[in-house]
N, C-alpha and C positions, 0 to 999 in steps of 0.2 A: 621203846622206853614208855610206858604207861604213865599218865601223866592224872592221880585225881582232879575229878571236876573243879570248875571255878564258882565257888560261893562269893555272895554280896560282898563279904569284907574283903577276901583274896582280890576281886575286880578292883576295889577300892581304893587300896594297896599298891596294884599294877598302875592303876591309873597317875595315882599321885607321884610315883617313881618316873613316869611317863614323863609327865607334866616340868619335873625338878631338872632331869635331863634336858630337855628343850628348853626349858628358861635358861639354865647356865651356859649351855651351847651358844644360842642364840644371844644372851646379854654380853657375853667372850668373842663376840663376833668370830664365830669357828662356824666350820662346815661340817655335814656328818662326816666328812672324808677325814676331818682335821681331828678327828674322835675317835675313827676307825684305825688310823694309822700308827696313833699314839697308844691304844689299849692292844691291837694285833686283833683286829675283827673287818669284817667287811661293813661298807658303807649303809647298805641295805642292813646289817642287823640293827646298828644304830637307829636306822630309818624305823624298824620292827619297833624297838624300844620305848622310840618318842609317841610311837602313835598306839601304843600296848598293845601292837599284836602279837608281842612274844613277852613272855615273862624275862623279867634279869632277876637272877639268885642275888642274895645279900652280899655274897663274894665277889663278885662281878660288879653289882654296883659299888662297892667301896673300892673295889680296883678302879674303876673309871674316876670315880671322886679322887681318888691319891693319884693316878698318873695324871689328872688334868688340873691338878691342885687347886682342885673346890674345896669349898670347906663343908665336911661330912657331915656337921651337927646341922645343916641346913634342912636335912632331911626328918629331923625334928619338926619343923615349922610347916604350915599349909603353903604351898608353892605361891598361893595367892598373897601370903605376907611377904614371903624372900622378894617376891618382885616388888610389892610397894617399899620395903628395905631398901633394894639397889637403886630402883628411882629415886628415894630420896636420899641416900646418900652417894649418886654421880650427878645428881639433875637440879639440886635444889633452885629455887625460884628460877628454875627454868621450864621451859614447855618440855612437855613428854616424849622422848622421842618416837620415831617410827616403830623400831623394834619392841618398846611397851604395847602398844595396839596390836602388832604383828603376832606376840608373844600371847595375847587375850584370844584372838583368831582362831588361830592352830590348837589353842587348848579346848577349845567348842568341837574338835573332831576327834582329840584324845578320846580312845575306847570307844568309839560310836558302834565300831562294826563287831567288838566283842559282846556289848550290851545285848546282839540278837542273839548269839553263842551262848551268851550265859545264858538266858531266857529259855532255849533250847535245853539245854544240857540239865536247866533245872528240870523241865518237863519232863524227861527221860527218868531222871532219879525218882 
C-alpha cells in the first residue's frame, strides 16, 4: 500500500498521538503487552505507535482509547497538559512520582527517527 509522504503537520499529529498513548499507558501502570492483548495487536505495534514509527489511524486510536477505558477527549489537549492534569489529580501536595519523569524522558525520543525520514522525504518531493 502506497502512503503519501509525511508533511510537518502530519508528523506533528503522529508524535502527539504517540505521546498520548505512552502517557496513558505508563500513568496507568500498564505494559505494552497489556495494551496489545486488550486491543488485539502485537506489543511491537504498540511500541511503534509510542515511538511514532508507525502511524495510527483515527479509528485505531479511538479503538485503543475505548478498549482501555481512557478518556478520548484527552486527545484534544496537548499531552503535556494532560500529564500535568494527571499529576495534580493524583498527587496533590506530594512529590512527583517517578513515572512523571520517566514519561518526560521518553517523550524526548518520540519521533526522532521519523524526523530524518521526514527531511529525506521532503527533499525528494
